[in-house]
N, C-alpha and C positions, 0 to 999 in steps of 0.2 A: 333434333326433331321437334318439328315446329307443331306439327298437330299430334298432342298426346291423348290416348282414348282415355274418356270418361269412367269406364270400366272393362274386367274382364269374363267375358262369359262363360267359359272355362280355360281348361287346361291348353286345349288346343290353341284358343285365339290368344292366351297367355304366351304361351310357349312361340305363336308365330311372332309376336309384335318382339318380344325378348329377343328372338334371332335375326332377326332384322337388322341387314348390317348398313352403319351409320356411316355419316360424312367423313374422311380421311383416312378409311378404313382401307379400302381399295387401294389408295395412293401410297399408305405406308407398308402394306403387304406387299408393294410391288418393287418395295427395299429391302425385301427376306425374300427371294426367291425360293423357287424349289416344296419338294412335300415337308408336311409338319404332321410329326407324332407327338400324340399328347397319352404322356404316362399316368395312367392313374384316371382315364376317363371315365369311370364309373360312378362317381359322385356326385353331389349334387349339382355342380356347375360345370363338369367334363362335357356332359350330351350338348348343353346348349350352345357353349362356345364352341364345339365340333361344326354343328350346324351352322353356325354363324359363320364358322370359318367358309363352310363351304357353300353358303347360300353367296357370298362374297364372291367367290372365286372359283366356281365350278367344275373349273378344269384342273385345280390343283389339287393332289392327292392330300388327303387329311387319313391318317390313319389311329385309329385308337385302344390303345393297349390298357387292359386291365385282367384282373382274375373273371369276370363277368359270370359274378355266382347268380348273377338274374339273368337267365336268358334272353328275358322280354327287352330288356337294356339293350343288349349287343345285335337286339333283330332291329328295334325303333333304329340305331347307328347305320347299318345295311341298309335299312331302307330307306335312306336320307343320302345316300353312296357314297357312305364311310367306309373304309376298311379296317379291320378287326383283327387283333392279333390276341390271343389269349396267353396270359403269363404271367407268373407270378414275379414279381421285380425283385423279390428275395434270395431267387433261385439265378444265382451269376451267370450259371451256365446256360440257363434260356436267355438272361438279358444277353448276352453275348452273339444270339443267333436273329437278336431284331437287328432289322434294317438300320443302319447310321444314314438319317435324312437329314436335309440341309438345316432343319427348324426343329426343335421339341419345346413343349410347352409340359415342365415337369408339376402334376397336379397329385400325387401319391404322398401318404401322409398317413399320422394315426394322432388323432386326438381323446374323443371321447373313450374315455374305459383304459386312458395312460394311468391313471391311481389305482394302483394294484396289480399293474401291471407294466410296471413299467422297462426292465427288461423288451420287451414287442414295442412299445413306444419310443428308443433308442435305436434299436434295430431296422424299424420302419424312416425314422425320420432321421439319422443319421449314420445308418452302415449302406440303406438303401444309396441314397445321394453317391455316396463311393463308387458302388458299383456301377450304376447311370453316366456317371459324371468320367472316370476311368473308359468309357464306353463309346460314349458320344463326345468323344472330342473334338473333332472337326465342324460342329453343329455350333449354332445358334438358342440358345437356351433362356428359357423365361421359366425361375422358377419358383413358382407360390408359397408364399413365405408367411409370416402373420406379426400386427402389431404388438402381439404377447410378446416380442422381444426386449421391447422398451421397459423402460420404469416406469414408472406411474407420472404424470406429471399434470400442472397444475392446470385446474378445469378455464381459469380465467386467461389463458393463453389460447396460444394457436395449436399447441399440442407437437409432438416430437418432431424434428427434424428429421432426414436420413443420417445426418453426422454425428446422433445423439448417439452413444457408446450402449449395446445392448447390458442391460443388465437385470433379466429375467428373474421371476419368481413360478417356483415349480419345477418338477420335473420336467411337462410339457415345454413348457417356453424355453428352457433350457437345451432338449433334445432339438428344438427349432433352431437354438441359435448354432445346433453342433450341425445341422442342413446346411445353413447359408455357409460357415466356415468351409465344411468338404466342399461345396460346392467353389466358393473361392479360390480353395488350395490348388482344385483341379481346372481350375479356370487360370489362374497364373503359371501354372506349371506346362499347363501344354495353349496358351491362349486360346482358349474356347470364349467368346464374347458371350453376354449374358447379362440379366436382371436378376433382382432378387425382388421379388414382387408382395409387398407387405401390406397385405389385404386388409380393411377390417369393414368385418359383415355386409357382405351382399345382401341384395334383399328379394326375395323372390316373394310373389303372396301368399307361398304355402310352407315358408320357413321365414327365419329372420327374424332380428332384434325385434323389429316393427310386428310382425305376428305373434311372438313370441306375449307380447304386452296385450295383446287385441286380445289373443286367445286368454288369457287371465282378463280382463276386463270384462270381456265375456261369461265368462261362468261364476265370477263374484268372486272371485280369486285374486291375494295381497300382491302386486307385483313387489320383487324386492329392488329395495334401492341401495342394494348393498355395492352397485357399478353402477352409479347417477348420471351420467354421460357416459357418450358411447359416440361415435361416427360411422355411418351407415352411407350405401351405396346401391342404387338401381343395377340388380347381376348384368342387364344386356349391356349398360358401361363398361362393368370392371370386365367382362367378356373381350370389350371389341379394346378393351387398353391392355391386355393379358398381347393379344395377338400383335396391336400394333407395337409394343414394346420392343416387338423382334425385330424392327427396324431402327429401334435407338438402343442395342445392344452395346455393354461396353467390354473392354478389355484389362484388365481382368473384372469380371463381373462387379456392380454397384446395386445395393440396395434404393427402392422409390417407391414412396407409401403412397395408397390406391384407396381412395374413401371419397366420400363427400366432404366439402368444406367444412360443412357447419358442427356444432360442439351441440350435440342432441340431447336433453334433456328428458331420462325416462318418466320422471314425474309428470312434464310438460303434456306428454306424448300418452299417456296412460289417461291423462284430462281430459285431452282432442276425444280418446276412443268412447268412454266414458259418456262426452254429451250425445257424440254420435248413435251409442247404442241405447241411450237413455238409462244406464247402468251408475251406481256409485262408481267411483274406483279409492282403491283400498292399497294399503300400503305397508312393507314393512321394513323396519333400519330406516336410515338417514341418509342421505347424502353427504359423501365425502369429498373433500377440497382436492382431490384428485382422481385421477382417472385413466385406463386407456387409451390416448388419444395422440391422433397423428396429424402433422402438419402436412397440405397437400401440394404448396406450392409449385412443386417440381411437376408435379402430375399435371396441374391445370395450365401451367407452360407449355407444356406438349402437347397435350389435347383438348385442352380449352375446359368452359364449365362442365358440370357433368349433365348429361340430355334431360333428365330427369330430374326435378328438384326435390327438397324434402319434403313438402308440400303436396305434390303427386301422390309421393309414395306413402305417404299418410293414408291419402282419400280411396286410393287402391286397395289396401289394408281392409281398411276402415269394410269397405263394400265387401270385399272378400269374405271377411269373417263373418260380418253382419246374415250372408246369405248361405253360411254353413259349407262354402265349398272346402277344396280338396286340402288337407293339410299333409306333410310328409311324414310329420311325427319326430322329426330332430332337432330338439332345443337346442339353443344354440347356447346355452348357458352362460350367456354374457352377466349374469349377476355375480360370477367366479371371483373374487380378488385377489385368491391365496395360489392362485397358478395351479388347483389339485381339480381334475379335470375325470 
């Protein structure tokens, strides 16, 4: 996208741009024909991913599956031409009734509230994958995962590559390794092609690491440096790459890191927001020499450099927060460094 806007006036304008099909998406999706089922569509990214898929190929069936505890989400999806199916993915009988489509994007999972609710966390992140993977054996499956499966790496280097063995911290991250291993097991057993989509911090103006930091600076609250460096990526890019991964599925499925290539300093970002807001940047703690960071060479080899650079993400976030625009009120808790969410 060569012509990036200076700002988004409102949510409608933000989501129109975020769901705009990108170069290369149509070509890759043509290599993965058939309907696309999005499991766990009701989260922060699912609706915009579905709408992007529908916009790039209006004649293709896009099916969104979730419990739909918020009826407004379901209506918005259906108004965009997306079929919806209400289903609790923990209910194996209900999952067995789902249509087995050619393509599946698996976005279901539990992160926040995991601490103190470990049994449900493991059920959602490791048991649900077994139910799903044993049902969609003939589908291409892109499985949303996380950089939290990796160990911390030196901030002076490029981040963990896909061949770094998972050594996670905390029950949430361990349950995410469980999710990956279950999908890999069934992929090997049934020759199901797929990718493990290890995403590190998608950025939307209404939530995300940059939003969290900007909000703290605006409110005069200290910014935690417990996790002093992160990777971030525009949510529109992450959505496009997830869809494109359907055309780059492996058997058995393999991981791919998804994020921006820059190692982003939380302190530096906070200082930039402070300058924009004409407010002091307050901090607590000190940066460590390690962080959860990923190497995105494989992603860039397949898809090129992200369409929205870090500097533009900072500009957009600063403008959005300064004007008091909508927040989803869902902190990323990026500062957590012990795996307890």
